[in-house]
TORTI-876224 format. One record per residue: residue number from 1; x, y, z of N, C-alpha, C, O, CB in turn; residue in three letters. Coordinates in nm, 2 decimals, always signed. Each point is the difference from the previous one (the first is absolute). Glycine has a CB too. Layout:
// residues N
+-----+--------+---------+--------+---------+----------+--------+--------+---------+--------+--------+---------+--------+---------+----------+--------+-----+
!   n ! n_east ! n_north !   n_up ! ca_east ! ca_north !  ca_up ! c_east ! c_north !   c_up ! o_east ! o_north !   o_up ! cb_east ! cb_north !  cb_up ! res !
+-----+--------+---------+--------+---------+----------+--------+--------+---------+--------+--------+---------+--------+---------+----------+--------+-----+
! NUM !      X !       Y !      Z !       X !        Y !      Z !      X !       Y !      Z !      X !       Y !      Z !       X !        Y !      Z ! ALA !
...
+-----+--------+---------+--------+---------+----------+--------+--------+---------+--------+--------+---------+--------+---------+----------+--------+-----+
***
This chain:
// residues 105
+-----+--------+---------+--------+---------+----------+--------+--------+---------+--------+--------+---------+--------+---------+----------+--------+-----+
!   n ! n_east ! n_north !   n_up ! ca_east ! ca_north !  ca_up ! c_east ! c_north !   c_up ! o_east ! o_north !   o_up ! cb_east ! cb_north !  cb_up ! res !
+-----+--------+---------+--------+---------+----------+--------+--------+---------+--------+--------+---------+--------+---------+----------+--------+-----+
!   1 ! +16.00 !  +19.81 ! +23.45 !   +0.12 !    -0.08 !  +0.04 !  +0.07 !   -0.05 !  -0.12 !  -0.07 !   -0.05 !  -0.10 !   -0.05 !    -0.01 !  +0.31 ! MET !
!   2 !  +0.25 !   +0.06 !  -0.21 !   +0.07 !    -0.05 !  -0.12 !  +0.11 !   -0.09 !  +0.05 !  +0.05 !   +0.01 !  +0.11 !   -0.09 !    +0.20 !  -0.24 ! ALA !
!   3 !  +0.06 !   -0.31 !  +0.05 !   +0.12 !    -0.09 !  +0.02 !  +0.10 !   +0.03 !  -0.11 !  -0.04 !   -0.01 !  -0.12 !   -0.11 !    -0.17 !  +0.23 ! HIS !
!   4 !  +0.27 !   +0.21 !  -0.07 !   +0.10 !    +0.04 !  -0.10 !  +0.12 !   -0.09 !  +0.02 !  +0.04 !   -0.02 !  +0.11 !   -0.12 !    +0.26 !  -0.11 ! VAL !
!   5 !  +0.13 !   -0.28 !  -0.11 !   +0.13 !    -0.08 !  +0.00 !  +0.10 !   +0.07 !  -0.08 !  -0.03 !   +0.06 !  -0.11 !   -0.10 !    -0.27 !  +0.14 ! ARG !
!   6 !  +0.25 !   +0.20 !  +0.01 !   +0.11 !    +0.06 !  -0.08 !  +0.13 !   -0.03 !  +0.06 !  +0.01 !   -0.06 !  +0.12 !   -0.16 !    +0.24 !  -0.19 ! GLY !
!   7 !  +0.26 !   -0.15 !  +0.00 !   +0.13 !    -0.03 !  +0.05 !  +0.07 !   +0.13 !  +0.03 !  +0.02 !   +0.08 !  -0.09 !   -0.01 !    -0.30 !  -0.04 ! LYS !
!   8 !  +0.03 !   +0.24 !  +0.26 !   +0.07 !    +0.13 !  +0.03 !  +0.15 !   -0.01 !  -0.05 !  +0.06 !   -0.11 !  +0.00 !   -0.21 !    +0.14 !  +0.20 ! PRO !
!   9 !  +0.20 !   +0.08 !  -0.25 !   +0.13 !    +0.01 !  -0.05 !  +0.07 !   +0.12 !  +0.08 !  -0.05 !   +0.11 !  +0.00 !   -0.01 !    -0.20 !  -0.23 ! ILE !
!  10 !  +0.16 !   +0.06 !  +0.31 !   +0.07 !    +0.10 !  +0.08 !  +0.08 !   +0.09 !  -0.09 !  +0.06 !   -0.04 !  -0.10 !   -0.05 !    -0.12 !  +0.29 ! LEU !
!  11 !  -0.01 !   +0.29 !  -0.16 !   +0.08 !    +0.10 !  -0.07 !  +0.11 !   +0.04 !  +0.10 !  -0.03 !   +0.07 !  +0.09 !   -0.17 !    +0.01 !  -0.24 ! ILE !
!  12 !  +0.32 !   -0.13 !  +0.13 !   +0.10 !    +0.02 !  +0.10 !  +0.11 !   +0.11 !  -0.04 !  +0.07 !   +0.05 !  +0.08 !   -0.11 !    -0.29 !  -0.02 ! GLU !
!  13 !  +0.05 !   +0.26 !  -0.19 !   +0.11 !    +0.10 !  -0.04 !  -0.05 !   +0.14 !  +0.01 !  -0.12 !   +0.03 !  -0.01 !   +0.21 !    -0.19 !  -0.15 ! ASP !
!  14 !  +0.00 !   +0.26 !  +0.20 !   -0.04 !    +0.13 !  +0.02 !  -0.07 !   +0.07 !  -0.12 !  -0.10 !   +0.07 !  +0.02 !   +0.29 !    -0.05 !  +0.14 ! GLU !
!  15 !  -0.14 !   -0.05 !  -0.28 !   -0.06 !    +0.06 !  -0.12 !  -0.15 !   -0.04 !  -0.01 !  -0.08 !   +0.08 !  -0.04 !   +0.31 !    -0.08 !  -0.07 ! GLY !
!  16 !  -0.25 !   -0.13 !  +0.13 !   -0.14 !    -0.05 !  -0.01 !  -0.09 !   +0.05 !  +0.11 !  -0.12 !   +0.03 !  -0.03 !   +0.21 !    -0.23 !  -0.07 ! GLY !
!  17 !  -0.04 !   +0.21 !  +0.22 !   -0.08 !    +0.06 !  +0.11 !  -0.03 !   +0.15 !  -0.03 !  -0.11 !   +0.04 !  +0.02 !   +0.22 !    -0.20 !  +0.14 ! LEU !
!  18 !  -0.01 !   +0.23 !  -0.21 !   -0.02 !    +0.14 !  -0.03 !  -0.11 !   +0.02 !  -0.11 !  -0.08 !   +0.09 !  +0.01 !   +0.32 !    -0.04 !  +0.06 ! GLU !
!  19 !  -0.23 !   -0.13 !  -0.17 !   -0.10 !    +0.00 !  -0.11 !  -0.14 !   -0.03 !  +0.05 !  -0.10 !   +0.07 !  -0.04 !   +0.28 !    -0.13 !  -0.12 ! ALA !
!  20 !  -0.19 !   -0.04 !  +0.25 !   -0.13 !    -0.03 !  +0.06 !  -0.05 !   +0.11 !  +0.09 !  -0.12 !   +0.03 !  -0.01 !   +0.18 !    -0.27 !  +0.01 ! LEU !
!  21 !  +0.02 !   +0.30 !  +0.08 !   -0.03 !    +0.11 !  +0.08 !  -0.05 !   +0.12 !  -0.08 !  -0.10 !   +0.06 !  +0.03 !   +0.26 !    -0.13 !  +0.14 ! LEU !
!  22 !  -0.09 !   +0.10 !  -0.28 !   -0.04 !    +0.11 !  -0.09 !  -0.14 !   -0.03 !  -0.07 !  -0.08 !   +0.09 !  -0.01 !   +0.32 !    -0.04 !  -0.03 ! GLU !
!  23 !  -0.26 !   -0.17 !  +0.00 !   -0.12 !    -0.04 !  -0.07 !  -0.12 !   +0.01 !  +0.10 !  -0.10 !   +0.06 !  -0.03 !   +0.22 !    -0.21 !  -0.12 ! ARG !
!  24 !  -0.10 !   +0.10 !  +0.27 !   -0.11 !    +0.00 !  +0.10 !  -0.03 !   +0.14 !  +0.05 !  -0.11 !   +0.04 !  +0.02 !   +0.18 !    -0.27 !  +0.05 ! LEU !
!  25 !  +0.04 !   +0.31 !  -0.06 !   -0.02 !    +0.14 !  +0.04 !  -0.08 !   +0.08 !  -0.10 !  -0.09 !   +0.08 !  +0.03 !   +0.31 !    -0.09 !  +0.10 ! THR !
!  26 !  -0.18 !   -0.01 !  -0.26 !   -0.07 !    +0.07 !  -0.11 !  -0.15 !   -0.04 !  +0.00 !  -0.08 !   +0.09 !  -0.01 !   +0.29 !    -0.09 !  -0.12 ! HIS !
!  27 !  -0.24 !   -0.12 !  +0.16 !   -0.14 !    -0.04 !  +0.00 !  -0.08 !   +0.05 !  +0.12 !  -0.11 !   +0.06 !  -0.02 !   +0.18 !    -0.27 !  -0.10 ! ILE !
!  28 !  -0.01 !   +0.20 !  +0.24 !   -0.08 !    +0.03 !  +0.12 !  +0.02 !   +0.15 !  +0.04 !  -0.08 !   +0.05 !  +0.08 !   +0.11 !    -0.28 !  -0.01 ! HIS !
!  29 !  +0.06 !   +0.30 !  -0.13 !   +0.01 !    +0.14 !  +0.04 !  -0.06 !   +0.09 !  -0.11 !  -0.01 !   +0.13 !  +0.02 !   +0.22 !    -0.18 !  +0.11 ! GLU !
!  30 !  -0.25 !   +0.00 !  -0.24 !   -0.05 !    +0.08 !  -0.11 !  -0.11 !   +0.09 !  +0.03 !  -0.01 !   +0.11 !  -0.05 !   +0.08 !    -0.29 !  -0.10 ! ALA !
!  31 !  -0.16 !   +0.14 !  +0.24 !   -0.12 !    +0.08 !  +0.04 !  +0.03 !   +0.10 !  +0.10 !  -0.08 !   +0.09 !  +0.03 !   -0.06 !    -0.29 !  -0.08 ! GLN !
!  32 !  +0.26 !   +0.20 !  +0.11 !   +0.03 !    +0.10 !  +0.10 !  +0.04 !   +0.13 !  -0.06 !  +0.05 !   +0.01 !  -0.11 !   +0.03 !    -0.19 !  +0.26 ! MET !
!  33 !  -0.12 !   +0.29 !  -0.07 !   +0.03 !    +0.13 !  -0.05 !  +0.15 !   +0.03 !  -0.01 !  +0.05 !   +0.07 !  -0.09 !   -0.26 !    +0.01 !  +0.19 ! SER !
!  34 !  +0.29 !   -0.14 !  -0.01 !   +0.15 !    +0.01 !  +0.00 !  +0.05 !   -0.14 !  +0.01 !  +0.04 !   -0.04 !  +0.11 !   -0.04 !    +0.27 !  -0.01 ! GLU !
!  35 !  +0.00 !   -0.31 !  -0.21 !   +0.05 !    -0.14 !  +0.01 !  +0.14 !   -0.01 !  +0.04 !  +0.09 !   +0.08 !  -0.04 !   -0.24 !    -0.13 !  -0.14 ! PRO !
!  36 !  +0.18 !   -0.05 !  +0.27 !   +0.13 !    -0.02 !  +0.04 !  +0.08 !   -0.07 !  -0.11 !  -0.05 !   -0.08 !  -0.07 !   -0.03 !    +0.05 !  +0.31 ! TRP !
!  37 !  +0.21 !   +0.07 !  -0.26 !   +0.08 !    -0.06 !  -0.10 !  +0.12 !   -0.06 !  +0.07 !  +0.07 !   +0.06 !  +0.08 !   -0.14 !    +0.11 !  -0.25 ! LYS !
!  38 !  +0.10 !   -0.30 !  +0.14 !   +0.11 !    -0.07 !  +0.06 !  +0.14 !   +0.04 !  -0.05 !  +0.06 !   -0.07 !  -0.07 !   -0.22 !    -0.12 !  +0.11 ! PRO !
!  39 !  +0.20 !   +0.32 !  -0.01 !   +0.13 !    +0.05 !  -0.04 !  +0.10 !   -0.03 !  +0.10 !  +0.04 !   +0.08 !  +0.08 !   -0.15 !    +0.10 !  -0.21 ! ASN !
!  40 !  +0.15 !   -0.31 !  +0.14 !   +0.10 !    -0.04 !  +0.10 !  +0.13 !   -0.01 !  -0.06 !  +0.02 !   -0.03 !  -0.12 !   -0.20 !    -0.10 !  +0.24 ! LEU !
!  41 !  +0.29 !   +0.15 !  -0.04 !   +0.13 !    -0.02 !  -0.05 !  +0.10 !   -0.04 !  +0.11 !  -0.03 !   +0.01 !  +0.12 !   -0.02 !    +0.16 !  -0.30 ! SER !
!  42 !  +0.16 !   -0.22 !  +0.14 !   +0.11 !    -0.03 !  +0.09 !  -0.03 !   -0.11 !  +0.10 !  -0.08 !   -0.09 !  -0.02 !   +0.16 !    +0.32 !  -0.02 ! GLY !
!  43 !  -0.02 !   -0.21 !  +0.16 !   -0.02 !    -0.10 !  +0.11 !  -0.14 !   -0.01 !  +0.05 !  -0.05 !   -0.11 !  +0.03 !   +0.29 !    +0.17 !  +0.03 ! GLU !
!  44 !  -0.31 !   +0.06 !  -0.06 !   -0.14 !    -0.01 !  +0.04 !  -0.08 !   -0.09 !  -0.09 !  -0.08 !   -0.08 !  +0.05 !   +0.10 !    +0.32 !  +0.05 ! ARG !
!  45 !  +0.00 !   -0.22 !  -0.23 !   -0.07 !    -0.08 !  -0.10 !  +0.02 !   -0.15 !  +0.03 !  -0.09 !   -0.08 !  +0.01 !   +0.11 !    +0.26 !  -0.18 ! ARG !
!  46 !  +0.11 !   -0.22 !  +0.18 !   +0.03 !    -0.14 !  +0.03 !  -0.06 !   -0.05 !  +0.13 !  -0.05 !   -0.12 !  +0.00 !   +0.27 !    +0.15 !  -0.13 ! SER !
!  47 !  -0.21 !   +0.05 !  +0.23 !   -0.05 !    -0.04 !  +0.13 !  -0.15 !   -0.02 !  +0.00 !  -0.05 !   -0.10 !  +0.05 !   +0.23 !    +0.22 !  +0.06 ! ARG !
!  48 !  -0.26 !   -0.03 !  -0.18 !   -0.14 !    -0.01 !  +0.00 !  -0.04 !   -0.12 !  -0.09 !  -0.09 !   -0.08 !  +0.03 !   +0.07 !    +0.33 !  +0.00 ! LEU !
!  49 !  +0.09 !   -0.27 !  -0.15 !   -0.04 !    -0.11 !  -0.09 !  +0.03 !   -0.13 !  +0.07 !  -0.07 !   -0.10 !  -0.03 !   +0.12 !    +0.24 !  -0.17 ! LEU !
!  50 !  +0.05 !   -0.15 !  +0.29 !   +0.03 !    -0.13 !  +0.07 !  -0.11 !   -0.04 !  +0.09 !  +0.00 !   -0.11 !  +0.05 !   +0.25 !    +0.17 !  -0.07 ! SER !
!  51 !  -0.33 !   +0.04 !  +0.06 !   -0.11 !    -0.03 !  +0.10 !  -0.13 !   -0.05 !  -0.08 !  -0.10 !   -0.03 !  +0.07 !   +0.20 !    +0.20 !  +0.09 ! MET !
!  52 !  -0.10 !   -0.16 !  -0.29 !   -0.12 !    -0.04 !  -0.07 !  +0.01 !   -0.14 !  -0.05 !  +0.11 !   -0.04 !  -0.06 !   -0.14 !    +0.28 !  -0.02 ! ILE !
!  53 !  -0.07 !   -0.32 !  +0.10 !   -0.01 !    -0.13 !  -0.06 !  -0.09 !   +0.01 !  -0.12 !  -0.12 !   +0.01 !  +0.01 !   +0.16 !    -0.13 !  +0.21 ! VAL !
!  54 !  +0.02 !   +0.12 !  -0.34 !   -0.08 !    +0.02 !  -0.12 !  -0.04 !   -0.13 !  -0.06 !  +0.08 !   -0.10 !  +0.00 !   +0.04 !    +0.32 !  -0.04 ! GLY !
!  55 !  -0.24 !   -0.23 !  -0.02 !   -0.04 !    -0.12 !  -0.06 !  -0.10 !   +0.03 !  -0.11 !  -0.08 !   +0.10 !  +0.02 !   +0.13 !    -0.24 !  +0.19 ! PHE !
!  56 !  -0.06 !   +0.05 !  -0.30 !   -0.11 !    +0.01 !  -0.10 !  -0.07 !   -0.14 !  +0.00 !  +0.07 !   -0.10 !  +0.03 !   +0.05 !    +0.28 !  -0.17 ! GLU !
!  57 !  -0.24 !   -0.18 !  +0.11 !   -0.07 !    -0.13 !  -0.01 !  -0.07 !   -0.01 !  -0.13 !  -0.08 !   +0.08 !  -0.04 !   +0.04 !    -0.09 !  +0.29 ! ILE !
!  58 !  +0.08 !   -0.10 !  -0.33 !   -0.06 !    -0.03 !  -0.12 !  -0.13 !   -0.08 !  +0.03 !  +0.01 !   -0.11 !  +0.05 !   +0.21 !    +0.12 !  -0.18 ! GLU !
!  59 !  -0.33 !   +0.05 !  +0.11 !   -0.13 !    -0.07 !  +0.03 !  -0.02 !   -0.11 !  -0.10 !  +0.00 !   +0.02 !  -0.12 !   -0.10 !    +0.19 !  +0.22 ! ILE !
!  60 !  +0.08 !   -0.33 !  -0.05 !   -0.03 !    -0.12 !  -0.09 !  -0.14 !   -0.05 !  +0.00 !  -0.05 !   -0.07 !  -0.09 !   +0.28 !    +0.01 !  +0.13 ! THR !
!  61 !  -0.31 !   +0.11 !  +0.07 !   -0.14 !    -0.05 !  +0.01 !  -0.07 !   +0.09 !  +0.09 !  +0.05 !   +0.04 !  +0.11 !   +0.01 !    -0.28 !  -0.15 ! ASP !
!  62 !  -0.18 !   +0.28 !  +0.00 !   -0.09 !    +0.08 !  +0.08 !  -0.14 !   -0.06 !  +0.00 !  -0.05 !   -0.03 !  -0.11 !   +0.19 !    +0.24 !  +0.07 ! ILE !
!  63 !  -0.20 !   -0.23 !  +0.16 !   -0.14 !    -0.04 !  +0.01 !  -0.07 !   +0.10 !  +0.09 !  +0.04 !   +0.01 !  +0.12 !   +0.02 !    -0.26 !  -0.16 ! ARG !
!  64 !  -0.15 !   +0.32 !  -0.01 !   -0.07 !    +0.10 !  +0.07 !  -0.15 !   +0.00 !  -0.01 !  -0.05 !   -0.06 !  -0.09 !   +0.26 !    +0.20 !  +0.06 ! ALA !
!  65 !  -0.27 !   -0.08 !  +0.13 !   -0.15 !    +0.02 !  +0.00 !  -0.02 !   +0.15 !  +0.00 !  +0.07 !   +0.08 !  +0.06 !   -0.11 !    -0.30 !  +0.06 ! LYS !
!  66 !  -0.07 !   +0.26 !  -0.19 !   -0.04 !    +0.14 !  +0.00 !  -0.09 !   +0.02 !  +0.12 !  -0.10 !   -0.07 !  +0.02 !   +0.12 !    +0.09 !  -0.27 ! PHE !
!  67 !  +0.01 !   +0.08 !  +0.33 !   -0.09 !    +0.03 !  +0.12 !  -0.05 !   +0.14 !  -0.04 !  +0.06 !   +0.10 !  +0.04 !   +0.07 !    -0.24 !  +0.13 ! LYS !
!  68 !  -0.25 !   +0.15 !  -0.23 !   -0.05 !    +0.13 !  -0.05 !  -0.14 !   +0.03 !  +0.06 !  -0.09 !   +0.03 !  -0.07 !   +0.22 !    -0.06 !  -0.14 ! LEU !
!  69 !  -0.14 !   +0.01 !  +0.34 !   -0.12 !    +0.03 !  +0.08 !  -0.11 !   -0.10 !  -0.04 !  -0.12 !   +0.03 !  +0.02 !   +0.18 !    +0.21 !  -0.01 ! SER !
!  70 !  -0.03 !   -0.36 !  -0.06 !   -0.11 !    -0.09 !  -0.04 !  -0.08 !   -0.05 !  +0.12 !  -0.12 !   -0.03 !  -0.01 !   +0.27 !    -0.05 !  -0.17 ! GLN !
!  71 !  -0.09 !   +0.09 !  +0.30 !   -0.07 !    -0.04 !  +0.12 !  -0.09 !   +0.11 !  +0.06 !  -0.06 !   -0.02 !  +0.10 !   +0.25 !    -0.13 !  -0.05 ! ASN !
!  72 !  -0.19 !   +0.27 !  -0.12 !   -0.08 !    +0.11 !  +0.05 !  -0.13 !   +0.01 !  -0.08 !  -0.01 !   -0.05 !  -0.11 !   +0.22 !    +0.17 !  +0.17 ! ARG !
!  73 !  -0.31 !   -0.05 !  -0.01 !   -0.12 !    +0.02 !  -0.08 !  +0.03 !   +0.08 !  -0.13 !  +0.09 !   +0.07 !  -0.01 !   -0.23 !    -0.07 !  +0.23 ! PRO !
!  74 !  +0.05 !   -0.02 !  -0.32 !   +0.02 !    +0.05 !  -0.13 !  +0.01 !   +0.16 !  +0.01 !  +0.08 !   +0.05 !  -0.07 !   -0.21 !    -0.24 !  -0.03 ! VAL !
!  75 !  +0.06 !   +0.25 !  +0.18 !   +0.01 !    +0.15 !  +0.01 !  +0.13 !   +0.04 !  +0.05 !  +0.06 !   +0.10 !  -0.05 !   -0.30 !    -0.09 !  +0.10 ! GLU !
!  76 !  +0.30 !   -0.08 !  +0.04 !   +0.14 !    +0.03 !  +0.05 !  +0.10 !   -0.02 !  -0.12 !  +0.09 !   +0.08 !  -0.01 !   -0.15 !    -0.15 !  +0.25 ! ASP !
!  77 !  +0.04 !   -0.04 !  -0.31 !   +0.09 !    -0.03 !  -0.12 !  -0.01 !   +0.12 !  -0.10 !  +0.10 !   +0.04 !  -0.05 !   -0.13 !    -0.29 !  +0.08 ! GLN !
!  78 !  -0.09 !   +0.30 !  -0.06 !   -0.02 !    +0.11 !  -0.09 !  +0.07 !   +0.12 !  +0.05 !  +0.07 !   +0.07 !  -0.07 !   -0.29 !    -0.16 !  +0.00 ! ARG !
!  79 !  +0.20 !   +0.12 !  +0.20 !   +0.06 !    +0.12 !  +0.06 !  +0.16 !   -0.01 !  -0.01 !  +0.06 !   +0.10 !  -0.03 !   -0.26 !    -0.07 !  +0.19 ! ARG !
!  80 !  +0.25 !   -0.14 !  -0.12 !   +0.15 !    -0.02 !  -0.01 !  +0.05 !   +0.02 !  -0.14 !  +0.10 !   +0.07 !  -0.02 !   -0.11 !    -0.23 !  +0.22 ! VAL !
!  81 !  -0.06 !   +0.10 !  -0.30 !   +0.04 !    +0.01 !  -0.14 !  -0.01 !   +0.15 !  -0.04 !  +0.09 !   +0.04 !  -0.08 !   -0.17 !    -0.28 !  +0.04 ! SER !
!  82 !  -0.02 !   +0.31 !  +0.07 !   -0.02 !    +0.14 !  -0.04 !  +0.11 !   +0.09 !  +0.06 !  +0.06 !   +0.08 !  -0.07 !   -0.31 !    -0.12 !  +0.06 ! GLN !
!  83 !  +0.28 !   +0.01 !  +0.14 !   +0.11 !    +0.08 !  +0.06 !  +0.13 !   -0.02 !  -0.06 !  +0.08 !   +0.09 !  -0.03 !   -0.20 !    -0.10 !  +0.24 ! GLU !
!  84 !  +0.15 !   -0.12 !  -0.24 !   +0.13 !    -0.04 !  -0.06 !  +0.00 !   +0.06 !  -0.15 !  +0.11 !   +0.05 !  -0.04 !   -0.09 !    -0.26 !  +0.19 ! LEU !
!  85 !  -0.13 !   +0.20 !  -0.22 !   -0.01 !    +0.04 !  -0.13 !  +0.02 !   +0.15 !  -0.02 !  +0.04 !   +0.05 !  -0.10 !   -0.19 !    -0.24 !  +0.06 ! GLY !
!  86 !  +0.12 !   +0.27 !  +0.15 !   +0.01 !    +0.14 !  +0.00 !  +0.14 !   +0.05 !  +0.03 !  +0.02 !   +0.12 !  +0.01 !   -0.26 !    -0.10 !  +0.05 ! GLY !
!  87 !  +0.33 !   -0.11 !  -0.02 !   +0.13 !    +0.04 !  +0.04 !  +0.09 !   +0.03 !  -0.12 !  -0.02 !   -0.05 !  -0.11 !   -0.01 !    -0.10 !  +0.31 ! SER !
!  88 !  +0.13 !   +0.23 !  -0.17 !   +0.10 !    +0.03 !  -0.10 !  +0.11 !   -0.10 !  +0.00 !  +0.09 !   +0.00 !  -0.09 !   -0.15 !    +0.25 !  +0.10 ! THR !
!  89 !  +0.06 !   -0.33 !  +0.09 !   +0.10 !    -0.11 !  +0.02 !  -0.03 !   -0.11 !  -0.10 !  -0.11 !   -0.06 !  +0.00 !   +0.15 !    +0.12 !  +0.24 ! ASN !
!  90 !  +0.06 !   -0.09 !  -0.33 !   -0.02 !    -0.10 !  -0.10 !  -0.03 !   -0.14 !  +0.06 !  -0.09 !   -0.07 !  -0.06 !   +0.25 !    +0.20 !  -0.09 ! GLN !
!  91 !  -0.10 !   -0.17 !  +0.26 !   -0.03 !    -0.13 !  +0.06 !  -0.14 !   +0.00 !  +0.05 !  -0.07 !   -0.10 !  -0.03 !   +0.31 !    +0.07 !  +0.09 ! THR !
!  92 !  -0.29 !   +0.13 !  +0.00 !   -0.14 !    +0.00 !  +0.05 !  -0.10 !   +0.00 !  -0.12 !  -0.10 !   -0.08 !  +0.01 !   +0.18 !    +0.21 !  +0.19 ! ALA !
!  93 !  -0.05 !   -0.06 !  -0.30 !   -0.09 !    +0.00 !  -0.12 !  +0.00 !   -0.14 !  -0.06 !  -0.11 !   -0.05 !  -0.04 !   +0.16 !    +0.29 !  +0.00 ! SER !
!  94 !  +0.06 !   -0.31 !  +0.03 !   +0.01 !    -0.13 !  -0.06 !  -0.08 !   -0.10 !  +0.09 !  -0.06 !   -0.09 !  -0.06 !   +0.29 !    +0.14 !  -0.04 ! ALA !
!  95 !  -0.22 !   -0.04 !  +0.23 !   -0.08 !    -0.09 !  +0.08 !  -0.15 !   +0.02 !  -0.02 !  -0.07 !   -0.09 !  +0.00 !   +0.26 !    +0.09 !  +0.17 ! ILE !
!  96 !  -0.23 !   +0.13 !  -0.18 !   -0.14 !    +0.03 !  -0.03 !  -0.05 !   -0.07 !  -0.13 !  -0.10 !   -0.06 !  +0.00 !   +0.12 !    +0.28 !  +0.13 ! ALA !
!  97 !  +0.07 !   -0.21 !  -0.23 !   -0.04 !    -0.06 !  -0.13 !  +0.00 !   -0.15 !  +0.02 !  -0.09 !   -0.07 !  -0.06 !   +0.20 !    +0.25 !  -0.07 ! GLU !
!  98 !  -0.02 !   -0.24 !  +0.20 !   +0.00 !    -0.14 !  +0.03 !  -0.13 !   -0.04 !  +0.07 !  -0.06 !   -0.11 !  -0.03 !   +0.31 !    +0.11 !  +0.04 ! LEU !
!  99 !  -0.29 !   +0.07 !  +0.09 !   -0.12 !    -0.03 !  +0.07 !  -0.12 !   +0.01 !  -0.09 !  -0.09 !   -0.09 !  +0.01 !   +0.19 !    +0.18 !  +0.20 ! MET !
! 100 !  -0.11 !   +0.01 !  -0.29 !   -0.11 !    +0.01 !  -0.09 !  +0.00 !   -0.10 !  -0.11 !  -0.11 !   -0.05 !  -0.05 !   +0.10 !    +0.29 !  +0.09 ! GLN !
! 101 !  +0.13 !   -0.28 !  -0.09 !   +0.01 !    -0.10 !  -0.11 !  -0.02 !   -0.14 !  +0.04 !  -0.03 !   -0.08 !  -0.08 !   +0.19 !    +0.24 !  -0.02 ! GLY !
! 102 !  -0.15 !   -0.19 !  +0.23 !   -0.02 !    -0.13 !  +0.05 !  -0.14 !   -0.03 !  +0.03 !  -0.03 !   -0.11 !  +0.05 !   +0.26 !    +0.11 !  +0.04 ! ASN !
! 103 !  -0.32 !   +0.09 !  -0.11 !   -0.14 !    -0.02 !  +0.02 !  -0.03 !   -0.03 !  +0.15 !  -0.09 !   -0.08 !  +0.04 !   +0.07 !    -0.01 !  -0.27 ! GLY !
! 104 !  +0.09 !   +0.16 !  +0.32 !   -0.02 !    -0.02 !  +0.14 !  -0.14 !   +0.06 !  +0.05 !  -0.05 !   -0.05 !  +0.10 !   +0.30 !    +0.06 !  -0.07 ! LEU !
! 105 !  -0.30 !   +0.08 !  -0.11 !   -0.13 !    +0.06 !  +0.04 !  -0.07 !   +0.04 !  -0.13 !  -0.11 !   +0.05 !  +0.01 !   +0.20 !    +0.03 !  +0.21 ! PHE !
+-----+--------+---------+--------+---------+----------+--------+--------+---------+--------+--------+---------+--------+---------+----------+--------+-----+
***
């Protein structure tokens, strides 16, 4: 569970919204075999962008707890760590390292 504080900033101009859409699309479509590209133009572009409420949040404070199977038996913790550590996913591997480095087992 995390407690996050920040101040939202509305992005209301079309250029800012389009830049945000392109950035988010690039991030979230990168793994797709045929990534969608926001090649919008003319009236359709303006109409679709007018339906988007864009915002950014500058995080000013985060308070979080790690939930890394501490409530599970040691054998379960080891198994989870081994499975995550064997993954090619960088996030999963990083969590496995975190579990092992925190002396959970």
